C-alpha positions, 0 to 999 in steps of 0.5 A, a space after each residue: 901551854 904553847 910552844 915547844 912543850 905543848 905536846 907534853 902531858 901537863 901533871 895538873 891534868 893528869 891530876 884532874 883526870 884522877 879526880 883528886 884536885 879540883 882546881 889548876 894549882 900554881 905549886 904544879 905549875 911552877 914545878 912544870 915550868 921547871 921542866 922547861 930548862 934543858 936537864 937532859 945533860 947538865 952543861 957543867 960537869 962536877 966531880 961528885 961523890 955520892 956518899 952512902 951506906 955507913 953504920 946505920 940501921 937504914 944501910 941497905 936503903 942507903 945504898 939502893 938510894 946511892 946507887 939511883 942517884 949516882 947513875 942519874 948523876 952520871 947520865 946528867 953528865 957528872 963525874 960521879 962516884 958512889 962511896 960507902 961512908 963506913 968501908 970507904 975505899 980501901 985499896 983505893 984511897 991514895 988514887 984519884 978516885 974520879 979517874 980511876 973508877 970508870 964505873 962510878 963504883 956502882 954496886 948491886 945492893 938490894 933491900 932485904 926484908 930485915 934490918 942489916 947486921 951491923 956488927 958484921 958490916 964492922 967486921 968487913 972493914 980492915 982497920 980498927 979505927 972508931 971513925 964513921 968515915 972508912 979509909 980515903 973517905 974524907 979525902 975523896 970528898 975534899 977533891 970533890 966539887 960537891 958530895 950528894 948525901 945519900 945517907 939515911 939514918 942516924 949516921 947521916 941525918 943527925 947532923 954529924 956528918 954535915 958539921 965534919 963537912 962544914 969544917 972542911 969546906 965541903 959542899 953537900 946536899 940537903 940541910 945543914 948540921 944544926 937543922 939536920 940534928 933538930 930535925 932528926 930528934 923526934 922530941 925537938 921536932 914536936 916542939 917545932 911543930 907546936 911553934 909552927 902550928 902543925 897539928 900533932 899528937 900529944 907525946 912523952 919523952 922517955 929515957 929508961 932502963 931494962 929496970 924501968 920497964 915494969 913500972 912503965 908497962 903499968 902506967 903508959 896509956 894503950 894503945 900507943 906508938 913507941 918510937 925510938 928518939 931518932 929513928 927512920 924507915 920504920 926501924 925502932 918503932 912499935 905499936 902495942 895494943 896490950 901490956 904484953 905488947 907494950 913490954 916487949 916493945 919497950 924491951 926492943 927499943 933498948 937495942 937503940 938505946 932506950 930514948 923514946 917518945 911515946 904518943 897515942 896510936 893514931 888511926 887513919 890513913 898514912 899520907 906524905 908529902 914532900 918539899 922541894 925549894 919553896 914548893 910542896 909536892 903531890 901527896 902519896 897514900 901508902 896503903 900496906 897490906 891488909 893487917 900491917 902497918 907501913 913498916 920496913 918491910 912495907 916500904 921496901 919489899 915488892 908487894 908490901 904496900 901500895 902507893 897511890 900518887 897523887 893521894 885520893 884526897 881533897 885539895 883542901 886536905 892536899 893543901 893543908 898537909 903541903 902548907 904544914 910540911 913547908 911551914 916545918 921545913 922553914 921552922 927548922 931551917 931546912 934546905 933544898 928538900 925534905 918529906 913530912 909524914 902524916 896521918 890523916 884521920 876520919 874527921 879530916 885531921 892531918 896529924 904530922 908524925 916527923 919530917 925527913 931531912 934526907 928522904 929515901 931515893 931508891 926506886 920504890 921511895 916516895 919522894 921520886 914519885 911525888 916528883 914525877 907526879 909533878 913533872 920532874 923526871 928522877 934525873 931532874 930531881 937529882 939535878 934540882 937538889 944539887 942545884 938548890 943545895 949549891 945555890 947555882 944553876 948547873 944548866 
């Protein structure tokens, strides 16, 4: 590569050195060309609400994602503020938060080993409103040029927030309300996988009560995976091997509403592939600590797992998963970015598990690592997501 970027390491060459890809790949090269745009600071500064938190089991992950996104946007020159969707702006709701919060309302949230106590979160809000939007949230979003969605889980990825913003005419990042709702529902996503020719395990959708558990414990095949219909971050998922474990898993899933899919327990390597625009990114392999699977703690606690990016797989395997992720992204009508999860079995078959419309953006998250392997810094990734979502260049 010639010109003013000749001294920069080409991500393709880095991948070759790691022995993962045998031939130059146009997808990596196209992403690398994006880096040639001046993205140190945005030429056009926007007022941006980074919406995070909310009332979701993935609340902590969302807040840490939001902190990182907000810092990146501020470094790019945007007037970004971080707002907890559920707790809102109590005490600030009548002012111009973009002028009155020079610190961007950045907090110091961390991800703990256990999911948050949502009832305790409810008690922290001063009003008794049933609204998932806290005081002043919608007003701030309406005044913003855009909302960067850092939400994770049911209250942010299922399309309801997106539908509210569509009605209010508020621009936001990521997929629209209908595509988000379909992708959040694992059974609906499975149907789209089949339609798009994406390999996925056979499944059974169940809605049950506690009285059904003895019958289901006796008839469901083992070993299996039991997943709540709209969970994420491996919350609301169990991998029972015995009847006793299955009964316990079904009992646990009642906490999430008793609506699940059950599929065979797949054995193999955990691989994920992100999509950015019309391009799939380098793959990541997640290797949990011995004797564990890639659960909530393994994902977000230091030492819980090892992530290798680019994944040590063949070019054909990476291409197959990347093309599958892109087909599913398009079939669901997703926008800007997503991340698909796979199990790569011993026979080299890649089984698609699910697709995430608002992938994690924490320092430990997978999508930023994939982007970095393709030559995009964290700040550039945030800028690119914003541009793709708003369908305009900001540089």
